[in-house]
C-alpha positions, -999 to +999 in steps of 0.1 A: +251+020-126+224+005-148+198+031-157+169+006-156+177-003-120+180+034-110+147+041-127+130+011-109+142+024-076+131+059-084+097+046-094+093+028-061+101+059-041+078+080-063+049+056-058+055+056-020+053+094-020+020+092-039+006+067-015+016+088+015+000+119-001-032+100-007-032+089+030-027+125+041-055+137+019-080+111+032-069+117+068-076+154+063-109+146+046-119+123+076-109+151+100-131+176+083-160+151+083-154+145+120-155+182+127-188+186+109-206+154+118-197+148+154-217+173+175-201+166+209-163+161+205-160+149+241-182+118+237-176+088+215-205+083+192-209+056+165-199+080+137-168+092+156-158+056+163-162+047+127-142+077+114-114+068+138-116+032+126-113+043+090-083+066+099-063+038+115-053+020+083-044+053+066-022+062+095-006+027+095+001+031+058+023+061+066+047+039+086+073+028+060+080-007+073+079-041+057+079-063+087+077-101+086+040-102+099+027-079+072+047-098+045+032-131+057-002-115+056+002-104+020+015-138+010-015-154+026-039-131+009-025-137-025-019-174-021+016-173-034+006-162-069+035-155-092+035-138-126+053-150-156+065-117-170+081-094-144+081-057-150+109-043-129+092-009-127+060-022-111+060-030-074+033-057-077+056-077-099+086-072-076+074-075-040+074-113-040+107-118-057+138-128-038+172-113-047+181-144-068+148-143-087+153-106-094+188-113-108+174-141-130+147-117-143+174-090-150+196-115-169+169-133-188+143-106-196+164-074-195+198-086-206+215-071-176+244-092-166+274-079-147+259-066-114+282-043-094+283-042-056+264-009-057+237-024-080+234-053-055+225-029-028+202-010-051+184-043-060+179-051-023+165-016-017+141-020-047+128-053-033+123-038+002+106-007-012+083-029-033+073-047-001+067-014+017+046-002-012+025-033-013+019-030+025+008+007+020-016-004-007-030-031+016-037-006+043-053+018+019-075-009+005-087-018+040-096+019+046-115+020+014-134-012+022-144+004+056-156+036+038-176+016+014-191-005+042-201+026+060-218+040+029-237+007+023-248+007+059-261+043+056-279+036+024-296+005+038-305+024+069-319+053+048-339+028+026-352+011+058-365+045+071-383+052+038-401+018+038 
């Protein structure tokens, strides 16, 4: 089996593990903040609602699926942008490729020609894992935007109280 393909697959799996660990850390961080900032755990306050809202995309990122709806959403957000040089070790370069495009990249850019049946399945897994990883990143980015929005809101509120 071609070492470059195996390394590409291993890299996708490693990156997914890193994204999952990041989600676990932030969910834990949000839980600690919730424990300290929410005085009455039985009532839903604005801060508890917002912490739950921030947690949802992190939790969604832990679900390793690349469903059609999320792929359509990613394609819509990126307006079908394609890159010219494809790095087979980087999920952003791979998640939009079809199997045939990937084979063309392997043949033209990496001089990998005779693809075995096992490598065919590995290529399909690389492409699926690149999509899963892109979806995880999308969920993480949504959570970070929500966190940033909350901090901006608190700063504006604090400045309003000073003035």
